[in-house]
C-alpha positions in Angstrom: -103.2 -2.7 25.7 -101.3 -0.9 23.3 -99.8 1.4 26.0 -98.9 -1.5 28.0 -96.8 -2.9 25.1 -95.2 0.3 24.4 -94.0 0.7 28.0 -91.6 -2.3 28.1 -90.2 -1.4 24.7 -89.5 2.2 25.9 -87.9 0.9 29.1 -85.8 -1.5 27.1 -84.7 1.1 24.7 -83.8 3.5 27.6 -81.9 0.7 29.2 -79.9 0.0 26.0 -79.1 3.7 25.6 -78.2 4.1 29.2 -75.8 1.2 29.3 -74.1 2.6 26.3 -73.8 6.0 28.0 -72.4 4.5 31.2 -69.8 2.6 29.2 -66.2 3.7 30.2 -64.8 5.7 27.3 -61.3 4.7 26.5 -59.1 7.7 26.4 -57.5 8.6 23.1 -53.8 7.5 23.3 -51.4 9.7 21.5 -49.1 7.6 19.4 -45.6 8.7 19.7 -43.4 7.8 16.7 -40.3 6.0 17.5 -37.2 8.2 18.1 -35.0 8.3 15.2 -31.9 6.3 15.4 -28.9 8.1 17.0 -26.3 9.5 14.6 -23.3 7.1 14.4 -20.4 8.2 16.4 -17.8 10.0 14.6 -15.3 7.5 13.2 -11.9 8.2 14.6 -9.0 9.3 12.2 -7.0 6.4 11.0 -3.9 6.0 8.9 -4.8 3.7 6.0 -1.4 3.6 4.1 2.0 5.1 4.0 3.9 5.1 0.7 7.4 6.1 0.0 8.9 7.5 -3.4 10.9 10.0 -5.1 8.1 12.4 -6.4 4.5 13.2 -5.9 1.5 13.8 -8.1 -0.8 16.8 -7.7 -2.9 14.7 -5.4 0.0 14.3 -2.9 0.3 10.6 -3.7 3.7 8.9 -4.5 3.8 8.6 -8.3 6.1 5.6 -8.2 6.6 3.7 -5.0 10.1 2.7 -3.9 12.2 1.8 -0.8 15.5 2.5 -2.4 17.0 5.9 -2.8 20.1 7.7 -4.1 22.1 10.0 -1.8 20.8 13.2 -3.3 17.1 12.0 -3.7 14.2 13.7 -1.9 12.3 11.1 0.1 8.6 11.5 0.0 6.1 9.9 2.4 2.4 10.0 1.2 0.1 9.2 4.2 -3.5 8.4 3.5 -6.1 8.9 6.2 -9.8 8.3 6.7 -12.3 9.1 9.3 -15.0 11.8 10.3 -12.8 13.4 12.8 -9.6 15.4 12.4 -6.3 15.0 14.2 -2.5 15.4 14.0 -0.1 13.5 12.0 3.6 13.6 12.5 6.5 11.9 10.5 9.6 11.0 12.4 12.6 10.1 10.0 15.5 8.1 11.7 18.8 6.7 10.5 19.8 3.1 11.3 21.5 4.1 14.6 18.2 5.8 15.9 19.4 9.3 15.2 16.4 11.5 14.2 16.9 13.0 10.9 13.7 15.0 10.8 10.4 15.4 12.6 7.4 17.1 11.1 3.9 17.6 12.4 0.8 18.5 10.3 -3.0 18.9 11.2 -5.4 16.7 9.3 -9.1 17.3 8.6 -12.0 14.9 8.6 -12.6 12.6 5.6 -10.4 10.8 3.3 -7.2 12.8 2.9 -3.6 12.4 1.8 -0.8 14.2 3.6 2.7 14.7 2.3 5.9 14.6 4.3 9.4 14.7 2.8 13.2 15.0 3.6 16.0 16.3 1.5 19.6 16.9 2.3 21.6 19.0 -0.2 24.9 17.5 0.8 23.4 14.0 0.3 22.3 11.3 2.7 24.7 8.9 4.2 24.1 5.4 2.8 22.4 3.0 5.1 18.9 2.1 6.3 16.3 4.5 7.4 12.8 4.4 8.8 9.9 6.9 8.7 7.4 6.4 11.6 4.0 8.0 11.2 2.2 9.0 14.4 -1.4 9.8 14.7 -2.3 12.1 17.7 0.9 11.2 19.3 0.6 7.4 19.0 2.5 5.3 16.4 0.4 4.5 13.4 2.5 2.9 10.7 6.2 2.9 9.7 8.2 2.1 6.6 11.8 1.3 6.2 13.9 2.4 3.2 17.5 2.4 2.2 19.8 5.0 0.7 22.7 3.6 -1.4 
């Protein structure tokens, strides 16, 4: 009788083990970490300010801003830029009748920077109204008007 009780217990144990062995195994899924965020696009170069004055400091910034000059003054334009890309700046200086007095181009690197432009005329500037137009990569960026008296 003992053997007859053992047999159903063994069958039951084998059935439980067999059911576990037949169970479909879930494949291990590799967890892929999310892709890092894309690097921000380079900020384009931008003109942040144009200041006029009669002299510059060692940082190429105008020391005392003014829009009124004497005939024999040098006229300085301090152009501040920002951005993570470089480019080209140009300063076009014109007299009140539209006559171009001077035009200069300079390359500018990335990052905050200050670029200096200036004009000087040994014989003296004619009195009147003038304008400096700053262009960035060939497109107008900012302008400032000034007077020689």
